[in-house]
C-alpha positions in Angstrom: -73.8 31.6 -196.2 -74.8 29.4 -193.3 -74.6 30.7 -189.7 -71.4 28.7 -189.2 -69.7 30.0 -192.4 -70.7 33.5 -191.5 -69.4 33.3 -188.0 -66.1 31.9 -189.0 -65.6 34.4 -191.8 -66.5 37.3 -189.5 -64.1 36.2 -186.8 -61.3 35.7 -189.3 -61.8 39.0 -191.2 -62.8 37.2 -194.4 -65.5 38.3 -196.9 -69.1 37.8 -195.7 -72.5 38.2 -197.3 -73.5 40.2 -194.3 -73.1 40.7 -190.5 -74.5 38.1 -188.2 -77.8 39.2 -186.6 -77.8 37.9 -183.1 -79.0 38.6 -179.5 -78.0 37.6 -176.0 -81.5 36.8 -174.8 -83.8 38.4 -172.2 -84.4 38.8 -168.6 -86.8 36.2 -167.2 -89.6 38.8 -166.9 -89.1 40.4 -170.4 -91.0 38.0 -172.6 -94.0 37.8 -170.3 -94.1 41.6 -170.2 -94.0 41.6 -174.0 -96.9 39.1 -174.1 -99.0 42.0 -172.7 -97.8 44.3 -175.5 -98.6 42.1 -178.5 -96.0 39.3 -178.5 -97.9 36.1 -179.2 -98.1 33.9 -176.1 -96.6 30.9 -177.9 -93.3 32.7 -178.4 -91.0 32.0 -175.5 -87.3 32.2 -174.7 -87.1 28.5 -173.5 -85.9 25.3 -175.0 -89.4 23.9 -174.9 -91.1 26.9 -176.6 -93.6 26.3 -179.3 -92.0 29.2 -181.1 -88.5 30.2 -179.9 -87.6 33.9 -179.8 -84.7 33.2 -182.1 -87.1 32.0 -184.7 -89.6 34.8 -184.1 -87.0 37.5 -184.4 -85.0 35.9 -187.2 -81.8 35.5 -185.3 -78.6 33.8 -186.4 -76.5 31.7 -184.1 -73.0 32.6 -183.0 -72.3 29.7 -180.5 -74.1 26.6 -179.5 -72.3 25.4 -176.4 -73.3 21.8 -175.8 -69.9 20.1 -175.2 -69.1 18.1 -172.0 -70.1 19.3 -168.6 -67.0 20.9 -167.0 -68.6 22.3 -163.9 -70.0 20.8 -160.7 -71.3 17.3 -161.3 -73.5 16.3 -159.6 -74.9 19.7 -158.8 -76.5 20.4 -155.4 -80.3 20.1 -155.0 -82.1 23.3 -156.1 -84.9 24.1 -153.7 -86.9 26.9 -152.1 -85.9 27.2 -148.5 -88.4 29.9 -147.5 -91.2 31.9 -149.2 -91.1 35.6 -148.3 -94.0 37.0 -150.3 -92.3 38.9 -153.1 -88.9 37.3 -152.3 -87.8 33.8 -151.6 -84.7 32.1 -150.2 -83.3 29.5 -152.6 -80.5 27.0 -152.5 -79.0 26.9 -156.0 -77.4 24.1 -157.9 -74.0 25.5 -156.9 -74.8 25.1 -153.2 -75.2 28.9 -152.6 -78.2 30.2 -150.7 -79.6 33.4 -152.2 -82.4 35.8 -151.5 -84.1 36.7 -154.8 -87.0 38.7 -156.0 -89.8 36.7 -157.6 -90.3 39.5 -160.2 -87.9 42.0 -161.8 -84.9 40.4 -160.1 -81.5 40.7 -161.7 -78.6 39.3 -159.5 -79.9 37.6 -156.4 -78.3 38.5 -153.0 -76.0 35.8 -151.5 -76.9 35.0 -147.9 -74.9 31.8 -147.3 -72.1 29.7 -148.8 -71.1 26.1 -148.4 -67.6 26.9 -149.6 -65.8 28.7 -146.7 -62.5 26.9 -146.1 -60.2 24.1 -147.2 -62.3 21.5 -145.4 -65.6 22.5 -147.1 -63.8 22.7 -150.4 -62.6 19.1 -150.1 -65.9 17.8 -148.7 -68.4 19.5 -151.0 -66.7 20.8 -154.1 -63.6 18.9 -155.0 -65.5 15.5 -155.4 -67.8 17.3 -157.8 -65.0 18.4 -160.1 -63.7 14.9 -161.1 -63.1 15.2 -164.9 -63.5 11.4 -165.3 -67.0 11.3 -164.0 -69.1 9.5 -166.7 -72.0 11.8 -166.0 -70.2 14.6 -167.8 -71.0 12.9 -171.0 -74.8 12.7 -171.5 -76.9 9.9 -172.8 -77.0 11.5 -176.3 -73.2 11.7 -176.4 -72.8 9.8 -179.7 -75.4 12.0 -181.4 -73.6 15.2 -180.2 -70.3 13.9 -181.5 -71.8 13.1 -184.9 -73.2 16.6 -185.0 -69.8 18.1 -184.1 -68.0 16.1 -186.8 -70.5 16.8 -189.5 -68.7 18.9 -192.1 -72.0 20.2 -193.4 -73.2 21.5 -190.0 -74.9 24.9 -190.5 -74.6 26.2 -186.9 -71.4 27.1 -185.2 -70.4 25.0 -182.1 -68.4 26.3 -179.2 -66.3 24.1 -176.9 -67.4 25.0 -173.3 -64.4 25.8 -171.2 -66.0 26.8 -167.9 -64.5 29.3 -165.5 -61.5 29.8 -163.3 -62.5 32.7 -161.1 -66.2 33.5 -161.7 -67.4 30.2 -160.3 -65.2 30.5 -157.2 -66.6 34.0 -156.7 -70.1 32.6 -156.8 -69.4 29.6 -154.6 -67.5 31.5 -151.9 -68.9 35.0 -152.1 -67.0 38.1 -153.2 -65.5 39.1 -149.9 -64.2 35.6 -149.3 -62.7 34.9 -152.7 -60.8 38.2 -152.9 -59.1 37.5 -149.6 -58.0 33.9 -150.3 -55.1 34.8 -152.7 -53.6 36.8 -149.8 -54.5 34.6 -146.8 -53.9 31.2 -148.4 -52.5 31.4 -151.9 -51.7 27.7 -152.1 -55.4 26.9 -151.6 -56.4 29.4 -154.2 -53.9 27.8 -156.6 -55.3 24.4 -155.8 -58.9 25.5 -156.6 -57.9 27.2 -159.9 -55.8 24.2 -160.9 -58.7 21.9 -160.2 -61.1 23.9 -162.3 -58.6 23.9 -165.2 -57.9 20.2 -164.8 -61.6 19.5 -164.9 -62.1 21.5 -168.1 -59.1 20.0 -169.8 -59.9 16.4 -168.9 -63.5 16.5 -170.0 -62.9 18.6 -173.1 -60.0 16.4 -174.3 -62.4 13.5 -174.5 -64.6 15.5 -176.9 -61.7 16.8 -179.0 -60.2 13.4 -179.4 -63.4 12.2 -181.1 -62.6 14.4 -184.1 -65.2 17.0 -183.1 -64.9 20.3 -185.0 -65.6 23.3 -182.8 -65.6 26.8 -184.2 -64.7 28.5 -180.9 -64.0 28.0 -177.3 -66.0 29.9 -174.7 -65.6 30.7 -171.0 -67.6 32.7 -168.4 -65.9 34.8 -165.7 -67.9 37.9 -164.7 -65.0 39.1 -162.6 -65.2 42.9 -163.2 -67.5 45.6 -161.9 -68.0 49.3 -162.8 -64.6 50.3 -161.3 -62.5 47.4 -162.7 -61.5 43.8 -161.8 -62.3 41.9 -158.7 -58.9 40.3 -158.8 -56.0 42.6 -159.4 -53.9 42.3 -162.6 -50.9 41.0 -160.6 -52.8 38.1 -159.0 -54.7 37.6 -162.3 -51.3 37.1 -164.1 -49.9 34.9 -161.3 -52.9 32.6 -160.7 -55.1 32.6 -163.8 -53.0 33.3 -166.9 -51.0 30.0 -166.7 -54.2 28.0 -166.5 -55.9 29.9 -169.2 -52.9 29.2 -171.3 -53.2 25.4 -170.6 -56.8 25.6 -171.9 -56.1 27.7 -175.0 -53.1 25.5 -175.8 -55.4 22.5 -175.9 -57.9 24.3 -178.1 -55.1 25.5 -180.5 -53.8 21.9 -180.7 -57.2 20.9 -182.2 -57.4 23.9 -184.5 -59.6 26.2 -182.4 -58.2 29.7 -182.7 -61.2 31.8 -181.5 -61.6 31.8 -177.8 -63.9 34.1 -176.0 -64.9 34.9 -172.4 -68.1 36.4 -171.0 -67.1 39.1 -168.5 -69.3 42.0 -167.5 -68.1 45.3 -166.2 -64.9 47.3 -166.8 -62.5 44.8 -168.3 -59.8 47.3 -169.5 -56.9 46.3 -167.2 -57.4 42.6 -167.7 -57.9 42.7 -171.5 -54.2 42.6 -172.4 -53.6 39.7 -170.0 -56.5 37.7 -171.5 -54.9 38.3 -174.9 -51.6 37.1 -173.7 -53.3 33.9 -172.4 -54.8 33.1 -175.8 -58.3 34.5 -175.2 -58.8 36.7 -178.1 -62.5 37.6 -178.1 -64.4 39.6 -175.5 -68.1 39.4 -174.7 -70.6 41.2 -174.1 -68.6 44.5 -174.1 -70.9 46.3 -171.7 -71.2 50.1 -172.3 -72.3 50.9 -168.8 -71.6 54.1 -166.9 -67.8 53.4 -167.4 -68.0 53.6 -171.2 -67.0 50.2 -172.4 -66.6 50.7 -176.2 -65.8 48.1 -178.8 -64.6 50.8 -181.2 -62.0 52.1 -178.7 -60.9 48.5 -178.0 -60.4 47.8 -181.7 -58.3 51.0 -182.0 -56.2 50.0 -179.0 -55.7 46.3 -179.8 -56.2 46.1 -183.5 -57.5 42.9 -185.2 -55.9 40.6 -182.6 -59.0 41.3 -180.6 -62.4 40.0 -181.6 -65.6 41.4 -180.1 -69.2 40.3 -179.4 -71.7 42.8 -178.0 -71.2 46.5 -177.5 -74.7 47.8 -178.3 -75.9 49.8 -175.3 -79.1 47.9 -174.2 -80.3 50.9 -172.2 -80.8 52.8 -175.4 -83.6 50.4 -176.3 -85.7 52.0 -173.5 -85.4 55.4 -175.3 -86.5 57.0 -178.5 -86.3 55.4 -182.0 -83.8 58.1 -183.1 -81.6 57.2 -180.2 -81.8 53.5 -181.1 -80.9 54.3 -184.7 -78.0 56.4 -183.7 -76.6 53.6 -181.6 -77.0 51.1 -184.5 -75.2 53.5 -186.9 -72.4 54.2 -184.3 -71.2 50.6 -184.7 -71.3 50.4 -188.5 -67.6 51.1 -189.0 -66.7 48.2 -186.7 -69.3 45.9 -188.4 -67.6 46.7 -191.8 -64.1 46.1 -190.3 -65.0 42.5 -189.3 -64.1 40.5 -186.2 -67.2 41.9 -184.5 -70.7 40.6 -183.9 -72.9 43.4 -182.5 -75.7 42.7 -180.1 -77.3 44.2 -177.0 -74.6 44.3 -174.3 -76.5 42.1 -171.9 -79.9 40.5 -171.7 -82.8 42.8 -172.7 -84.7 44.0 -169.6 -88.4 44.1 -169.3 -88.6 47.9 -169.2 -87.8 47.9 -173.0 -91.0 48.3 -174.9 -91.8 45.6 -177.3 -92.4 48.2 -180.1 -88.8 49.5 -179.5 -87.3 46.1 -179.8 -89.2 45.5 -183.1 -87.8 48.8 -184.4 -84.3 47.7 -183.4 -84.7 44.4 -185.2 -85.9 46.0 -188.3 -83.1 48.6 -188.4 -80.3 46.2 -187.6 -81.5 43.9 -190.4 -81.5 46.8 -192.8 -78.2 48.5 -191.7 -76.0 45.7 -190.3 -77.6 42.9 -192.3 -77.9 45.1 -195.5 -81.2 43.3 -196.2 -79.1 40.4 -197.6 -79.8 36.7 -197.1 -81.7 37.3 -193.9 -83.7 34.7 -192.1 -87.5 35.0 -192.0 -88.7 37.3 -189.2 -92.3 36.6 -188.3 -92.1 39.4 -185.7 -91.8 42.0 -188.4 -94.3 40.3 -190.7 -96.9 40.5 -187.9 -96.3 44.1 -187.0 -95.7 47.6 -188.4 -93.0 49.6 -186.7 
């Protein structure tokens, strides 16, 4: 089977030759750290790499998201505002100023936002969310459309559907965005509607070409270790109707797998996402709160698809612990509707040797040593 055939069969509980073998990538510092531990320097996790990590580790693809740009366009200028030795102050492409570590940094600390009120929304952000902006459709648009329409395409393609809350949280900051639904619900509704309109407008252009997408994908990151950043009542009131607008559009064009990327404890929002037509969760973080794909399947049955769910922190530990985590997920792999992978990007404190062991064992156990892609990493090492 091709990656595309295997993805679609897995997500629809149909017979497959084996489980997809995938990952979610790495922290920026991980691959350079592994170069010190034996990973060849020509192997990188970048689009310009001489040898990409996907090729080196023999990974399948579960979603190539290269549909129209549905976010800020144009973006703000990315620039370093101030160098502070091991930190730097940066203005990001979303207009947010952050303090970030130069090494071993995860989530940078927000120190300033352009989006603070209705005036700044309408001056800086609303004009950048025009769905008719020609720049949303890149110079190689015709080639992309031809690829999406190719019935023999071997790689699954996902229609990028953006974000309704996660982007606003980034642009405004957490404290500000959680107050707006109380202080000015009409403005919050305006912003969410604008984001949905932008996605629907740009994406409709792609879908009307006859493009065949295998899934729709969103990014929200609106939960933390204790639960959601927006309560279920507000979620249902402000977000669900617009999620439904987006998923209705996807369903109209035959796309019935829609997933969202949300970290943290998602339990109280999961049934609402399902009601809104979003039927796949990613990356199912285990965390200290015990996110568990097996428990979610028991609760929601096969209506819910899952991507992720392997506790990445186990990769720092012993090989028996890694093997136990792999074997824990076997029943769900066999059940279908599940693509297992580390539940977030692999951090640099994971030894390269441990990751090689993980790759070998998932190919043997999840992949059943069947129709696997070449894995130069394992050919070059003994683990």
